[in-house]
C-alpha positions in Angstrom: 0.1 0.0 0.0 1.1 3.2 -0.9 1.4 6.6 1.4 1.4 10.1 0.2 2.3 12.9 2.7 1.9 16.7 2.2 3.0 19.4 4.5 1.8 22.8 4.0 2.1 26.2 5.8 -1.1 28.2 6.1 -1.2 31.5 7.6 -4.4 31.1 9.6 -5.6 29.9 12.9 -6.3 26.1 13.5 -9.9 26.9 14.0 -10.3 28.6 10.5 -8.2 25.9 8.7 -10.1 23.1 10.6 -13.7 24.8 9.7 -12.5 24.8 6.1 -11.4 21.3 5.9 -15.0 20.1 7.1 -17.1 22.5 5.0 -18.2 20.3 2.1 -19.4 23.5 0.2 -15.8 24.9 0.4 -14.3 21.6 -0.3 -16.5 20.9 -3.3 -15.6 24.5 -4.9 -11.8 23.9 -4.0 -11.8 20.5 -6.0 -14.3 21.6 -8.6 -14.6 19.1 -11.6 -12.2 16.6 -9.6 -14.1 15.4 -6.7 -17.6 16.1 -4.9 -18.4 15.3 -1.4 -21.8 15.1 0.4 -22.3 14.3 4.1 -24.5 11.5 4.7 -24.9 11.8 8.4 -26.5 14.5 10.5 -25.4 16.4 13.4 -22.0 17.7 14.2 -19.1 16.6 12.4 -17.0 13.8 14.7 -16.3 10.3 15.1 -18.9 8.3 13.1 -19.8 10.9 10.8 -20.1 9.8 6.9 -19.9 11.1 3.8 -20.4 10.2 -0.1 -17.5 11.0 -2.5 -17.8 11.2 -6.2 -14.8 11.6 -8.5 -12.2 10.6 -11.3 -9.5 8.5 -10.4 -7.1 7.2 -12.9 -9.4 8.3 -15.6 -12.2 6.2 -14.2 -15.4 7.3 -12.6 -15.4 6.3 -8.8 -17.7 6.6 -6.2 -16.9 5.8 -2.4 -18.1 6.2 1.0 -16.0 7.5 4.1 -16.3 7.5 7.7 -14.4 9.6 10.4 -12.7 7.4 12.6 -10.8 9.9 14.7 -11.6 13.3 15.6 -10.0 16.1 17.6 -11.6 19.5 17.1 -9.2 22.1 15.6 -6.3 19.5 15.7 -6.9 16.1 13.7 -9.4 14.2 11.5 -9.0 10.7 10.3 -11.3 9.0 7.8 -11.3 5.7 5.9 -13.3 4.2 3.1 -16.3 2.0 4.0 -18.6 -0.2 2.2 -18.0 -1.8 -1.1 -15.4 0.6 -2.4 -13.2 -0.6 -5.1 -10.3 1.1 -3.3 -9.1 1.5 0.3 -8.2 4.9 1.4 -7.3 6.5 4.6 -7.0 10.1 4.8 -5.8 12.1 7.8 -5.4 15.9 8.5 -3.2 17.0 11.6 -2.9 20.8 12.4 0.4 21.5 14.1 0.4 25.4 14.8 4.1 26.7 14.6 5.1 29.9 16.7 5.2 33.0 14.6 8.4 34.8 14.0 8.5 38.4 15.4 9.9 40.9 13.0 
């Protein structure tokens, strides 16, 4: 199984970044034409929340369902594919605030 890691610096508070990551409308706008996500569970986002994804991978139309398996507000969210997906995926977002340099 392959693993892809990407580290990026964002000049925003963890609260703002985490809210963006969890906002399906913003996520869909950012990924327009590649992937769309729709929440499939009700209530606040947390462990057990589910979503349905539609997109293109390797030139093929794909659909899959995800479930959040770990959740620490404003710090970490981990989700994995569930159901009869053609592939297995685990996605993890971890926010590590860095001290700001003073000028």
